[in-house]
C-alpha positions in Angstrom: 15.8 -31.6 2.2 12.4 -29.6 1.9 13.9 -26.3 3.3 17.0 -26.8 0.9 14.6 -26.5 -1.7 12.8 -23.6 -0.3 15.6 -21.7 0.0 17.0 -22.4 -3.0 13.5 -22.0 -4.9 13.3 -18.6 -3.0 16.8 -17.3 -4.0 16.1 -18.2 -7.6 12.6 -16.5 -7.6 14.1 -13.4 -5.7 17.2 -13.4 -8.4 14.3 -13.6 -11.3 12.4 -10.8 -9.8 15.7 -8.5 -9.2 16.4 -9.0 -13.0 12.9 -7.7 -13.9 11.9 -11.5 -15.1 8.7 -11.2 -13.5 7.0 -14.3 -15.3 9.7 -16.4 -14.2 9.7 -15.0 -10.6 5.9 -15.6 -10.6 6.5 -19.3 -11.9 9.1 -20.2 -9.5 7.0 -18.8 -6.6 3.9 -20.6 -7.5 6.0 -23.7 -7.7 7.5 -23.1 -4.3 4.0 -22.5 -2.8 2.8 -25.6 -3.9 5.0 -27.3 -1.5 5.3 -24.6 1.0 2.1 -23.0 1.1 2.9 -21.3 4.3 6.1 -19.4 3.1 5.0 -15.9 3.9 8.3 -14.4 2.2 7.5 -15.9 -1.1 3.6 -15.1 -0.6 4.8 -11.6 -0.3 7.5 -11.5 -3.1 4.6 -12.9 -5.1 2.4 -10.2 -4.5 5.3 -7.6 -5.4 5.5 -9.5 -8.7 1.8 -9.0 -9.2 2.0 -5.6 -8.9 5.3 -5.2 -11.0 3.1 -6.8 -13.9 0.0 -4.3 -13.3 -2.0 -7.4 -12.1 -3.5 -5.4 -8.8 -6.6 -7.0 -8.3 -4.6 -10.9 -8.1 -2.0 -8.8 -5.8 -5.1 -7.9 -3.5 -6.2 -11.3 -3.2 -2.6 -12.8 -2.3 -2.1 -10.0 0.1 -5.8 -10.4 1.9 -4.6 -14.1 2.3 -1.3 -13.1 3.7 -2.4 -10.8 6.0 -4.9 -13.5 7.4 -1.9 -15.7 8.2 0.2 -12.9 9.5 -2.2 -9.9 11.0 0.1 -8.6 13.5 2.9 -8.3 10.6 2.9 -4.2 10.1 4.7 -4.1 6.6 1.9 -6.8 5.2 -0.6 -4.3 6.3 1.3 -1.1 4.9 1.6 -3.2 1.4 -2.3 -3.8 1.5 -2.9 -0.2 2.2 -1.0 0.7 -0.8 -2.8 -1.7 -2.8 -5.9 -0.6 -1.8 -4.9 3.1 -2.8 -3.9 1.9 -6.1 -7.5 0.7 -6.4 -9.3 4.1 -5.2 -10.4 2.2 -2.3 -9.3 5.1 0.6 -11.6 4.1 3.3 -10.0 0.5 3.1 -6.7 2.1 3.2 -7.0 4.4 6.1 -8.3 1.2 7.8 -5.3 -0.7 7.0 -3.1 2.3 8.0 -4.8 2.5 11.4 -4.2 -1.2 12.2 -0.3 -0.3 11.4 -0.4 2.6 13.9 -2.0 0.7 16.1 0.6 -2.3 16.0 3.4 0.2 15.8 2.4 3.6 17.5 6.1 5.0 17.2 6.3 4.6 13.6 5.8 8.2 12.1 5.8 7.2 8.7 2.6 4.6 9.4 0.9 7.7 11.3 1.7 10.2 8.5 0.0 7.9 5.9 -3.0 7.1 7.9 -3.5 10.9 8.1 -2.9 11.3 4.7 -5.3 8.5 3.7 -7.9 10.0 6.1 -7.6 13.2 4.2 -7.8 11.9 0.7 -10.9 10.1 1.9 -12.5 13.6 3.1 -11.3 15.2 0.0 -13.1 12.5 -2.2 -16.2 12.8 -0.1 -16.2 16.4 -0.2 -15.3 17.0 -3.8 -16.4 13.8 -5.4 -12.9 13.1 -7.1 -9.6 11.6 -6.0 -7.1 13.7 -4.7 -3.5 12.6 -4.9 -1.0 12.6 -1.6 1.0 15.2 -2.5 -1.9 17.9 -3.5 -3.7 16.8 -0.1 -0.6 17.4 1.8 -0.7 20.9 0.2 -4.3 21.2 0.9 -4.1 20.3 4.8 -1.0 22.6 5.1 -3.0 25.6 3.8 -6.2 24.7 5.9 -3.7 24.0 9.2 -1.6 27.0 8.7 -5.0 29.1 8.0 -4.1 30.4 4.3 -7.5 29.1 3.2 -9.7 31.0 5.6 -7.3 34.1 5.6 -6.7 34.4 1.6 -9.5 31.9 0.1 -12.8 33.3 1.8 -15.3 36.2 1.6 -16.8 38.0 -1.4 -13.8 38.5 -3.1 -10.7 36.4 -3.9 -8.0 37.3 -6.1 -6.2 34.4 -8.4 -2.7 34.7 -9.0 -1.3 31.7 -10.9 
């Protein structure tokens, strides 16, 4: 009987989430987790609900709990990385992406996110300001291609823009 209640409760919470009724989804998920605290999908949906409501700190706390319960779940580490990035904690984000890549080395998306987060971390350290993902990709491409070394170095630099 408990499993039926879990399934029904999870379906109801998922429906509320999909209908953008995040307050109801949170209430239903909290009730579900009272009876089934190890329900990983419910915990994960609760994290997503917190994010939709702009409660990033609560999402972080719940995601940390979730990754302790399932440390080998790469998708949970990916979400934790995203939350760290939302909070501007690029070092922690890079560490989570590194763990994702270690769990699934063939995942090109995780490798790209890891390298981008490392670049963002480096840029933030060097420039003392946050650099967004798209800007860091452009900057990385310009460094790699030699554009910056060729055209943006020396005594005279012409800026056309």
